[in-house]
N, C-alpha and C positions, 0 to 999 in steps of 0.2 A: 083576079077575083079570089084566088086562093089566099092571098095575103090578107084580104079584108075579112074573110070568114074565119081565119085562124085566130083563136083567142090569145095565143102567145106569139105575137109578132115580134120583130127585132127591136122596135122602140119600146115596147112594154117590157121586154127582157132587160134592156138597158136601165129602165126605171127601177126595176126590182133590184138589180145589182147595185145601183147607186144608193138605193134605200138601205140595203144591207151594209154597204160601206159606211154610210152616215151613222147607222145604228152602232156599228163596231167602234167608230170614232167616239160616239157619245158614251158608250160603255167604258171605253178606255179613259175618257175624261173623268167620268164619275169614279172609277176605281182609283185614279191618281188623286182626285180630290179627297176621297175617303182616307187614303193612305196619309196624305198631308194632314188631314184633320186628326188622325190618330197620333201622329208625331207631335202635332201642336198640343193636343190634350195631355200627352205624356210629359212634354216639356213644362207646361203650366203646372202640372201636378208635382213635378220634381221641384220647381221653383217655390211653390207654396210650402212644400215639406221643409225646404231649407229655411224659409222665412220663419216658420213655426218653431223649428229647432233653435234658430238664432234668438227668437223672442223668448223662448223658455230659458235659455242661458242668461239673457239680460235680466229677466224677471228674478231668477235665482240670485244673481249678483246684487240686484237692487234690494231684494228682501233681506239678504244678509247685512247689507249696509244699513238698512232701516232699523233692523233689530239692534245693531251696534249703537246707532244714534239714540234709540229708545232707552237702551241700558245706560248710556251716559246721562241722558236726561233724568231718568229715575234716580240715579245715584248722586248727581250733583245739582242740576238745575231745579229739579222738582222740589227738593227740600228747601232750597233757597227761595223759590217762589212761594212756598207755603209759609216760610218765616216772614217774608215780605208782606204777604197777605195778613198775617197775624199782627204785624206792626201797623199796617194800615187800619185794621179793625180797632186796635187799641187807640190809635190816634183819633179814629172816628168817634170813639166814646167821649173824647174831650171836646170835639168840635162838631156842633150840630149841623152846620152847613156841609161840612165834609161827609158827615154821616149820610145825608140824603144823596150826595153824589156817589159815594161808594156803594150804596144800596142798589143803584142802577146796574152795577156790574156783578156784585156778589150776592145780592139779596140782603134783606134785613137780617142781622144776627139775632138768633133766638137762643133760648137756654139749651135746646137739644143739640144745636150745632156746636156750641161751646164745649159740651161734654164729649163730643166725638173726637176721634183721633185726627191729627192734622191731615192725613192722607184722605180721610173721608170728607173733609171740608172742600178739598179740591176736586173731588169726584174721582174718576178713573185717572191713572197716571197718564200724563200727556194731554189731559183735557184742558180746553181753553174756555174760560167763562164766556157765555153768550151775552152779547150786549142787546138790550131791547131796542126796538126801532125808535128813532127820535120822533117826538110828537110834532 
């Protein structure tokens, strides 16, 4: 009868101890998971940092190369394209059919455009004339 009246019997004590053991196991599992998460987050951060630095180096190299190509275009190809456009416009003055075709790409020549410098006719260096949509 004493064992029934006692609030802390042997089986209840075993249940409390097993609950404490399970709780300690869960705490350890959560701590290990958090440590792994911190390591994973640090690794991802380092990887992203390396990717960004690699991308910056590639961007710098590409920018230098693009500037070099732009300088070549402005010094050699740009003037040749402007001279070719001038020849096309001169030919368009003699051929009315060609004049309508070239007007689609360069617009109709007017007195103000003829007075401008050749670089102003092409727009900004490296600019490509916009073609209108086909009807």
